[in-house]
N, C-alpha and C positions, 0 to 999 in steps of 0.2 A: 643337173639332170643327165646331160649328155656324158659326163664323167662316170656317173653311177652305171649308166647303160653300157659304157665301154668296159668297165670292170666286170660287170656281169657276163657280157659276151666272152671276154678273155677267160673268165673262170669256166664257162661252158665249153670253150675250145679246149682248155687244158684238160678237163674232165673227159670230153669226147676222145681226145688223142690217147690218153691212158686207158679209157675204156676199150677202144678198138684193140690196143696193144694187148691187154689182159685177155679179151675175148678170143684173139687169135691164138694165144698161148693155151688157154683152157680148151679150145677146140681141138687142138693138135699138139698135146704136150710131148709126144715122142719126136715130132718134127722140131719143136722148140728145143728139146734136149740135144738133138743132133746138131742144131745150129751152134748151140753153146759148146758142144764137144769139138766142133770144127776149129774152134780157136784155142784148143787145148786147156780150157778151163775145167778145174777139177769138179767131180760130182755134178755132171750136167743135169741129170734128172732132178736132183735136189734144188739146184739153182733155178731151174725152169719153174718149178713151183714157187720158189721164194720170190722170183721176179713177177710172176702172175699175181700172187697175193699182195706184194708190195704195190703193183700198179692199181689193183682194186682198191687198196686202202688210199692211195693218192686220189682216186675218183671220189671217194666219200669225203676226203678232206676238202677238195676243190668245190664240190657241190654244197657242202654244209658250212664251210668256213671254219670247221674245227681244226685247230692246230694248223691253220692256214700258212703262216709264215714258215713254221718248221717243215711242213709238206713242200712248199715251194723250194726251200733251200735243199732239202734232200732230194727232190726231183731234179733240180739243176745238177747236183753232183751225180746222180744217176745217169742222166742224159750225157753228161761229160764222159763218164765211164764208158757207156755205150758207144759214144763217138770214137774213142780211142781204141777200145777192144775190138769192135766190129768193123770199123771204117777208117782206122788210123793209117799212119804212113806206111806201115808194113803192107797194107792192102792196095796202095796206089799203083804199084807196078803192074799188078794183075789187071786193073780195070780204072780207067779215068773216072768212070762214074762213081767209084768209091770215094774220090776226093770231093765230089759234089755232095754225096751222102754225109761225109764228114763235116763239111762246112755248114750244111743244113741244120745240123744239130746245135750250132752256135746261136742261131736266131731263136731257136726255141729256148735255149739257155737264157738268152738276154730277156726274153718275156718272163721267164720264171724268176729272174733276179729282180725285175721291176715288180713282179707280184709280191716277192719277199719284202721289198723296200716299202711299197705302198699299202700292202695288206689287202684284205678281202673286200673292202669298200662298205662294210656294214655301218661304220660310223656315219658315213654320209647319208645313208638311208634312214637311220634310226635316231640320230642326234640332231638337234637343231643347231645350225651355225649361228654365232652371234652376228647381229646386224647392228647398224648404227642405232636403230631405234631401241633394241633391247639393251644395249650398252648404256644408253642414257638413262633408261628406266632403272638399271642395277645401280648406277652411280647415285641416282636420286634416292633410291630406297636405303642406301648405306648411310646417308647424311642424316 
């Protein structure tokens, strides 16, 4: 039961983090595009919208469990890209805080990789685990 609760809380945290990120992007798309343009990424307006829509799709995946593993892996790759593009080594000379922002991304990536490895947790909620009692019943029924 505790494991199921932990997985549910983790899924809600993932969804909340990406929901906040998407909401900020949708709320001020020109500012998001300007932030993307600041790192000399091409087509900043287009990629601002792509990022916001991608994050919204991740929210749906984490809340529903649909394509959960794929979403977790794509989210990990996305967060890795964000770490290097917006807070990577080229930014450290300008501000020591950038190194902290960079490192923080890796704890999030670690959680996403664990989510990928262990899945959405639905099996533990909806499937009955074998116990010694029902193993013995199955063995007797087969004889």
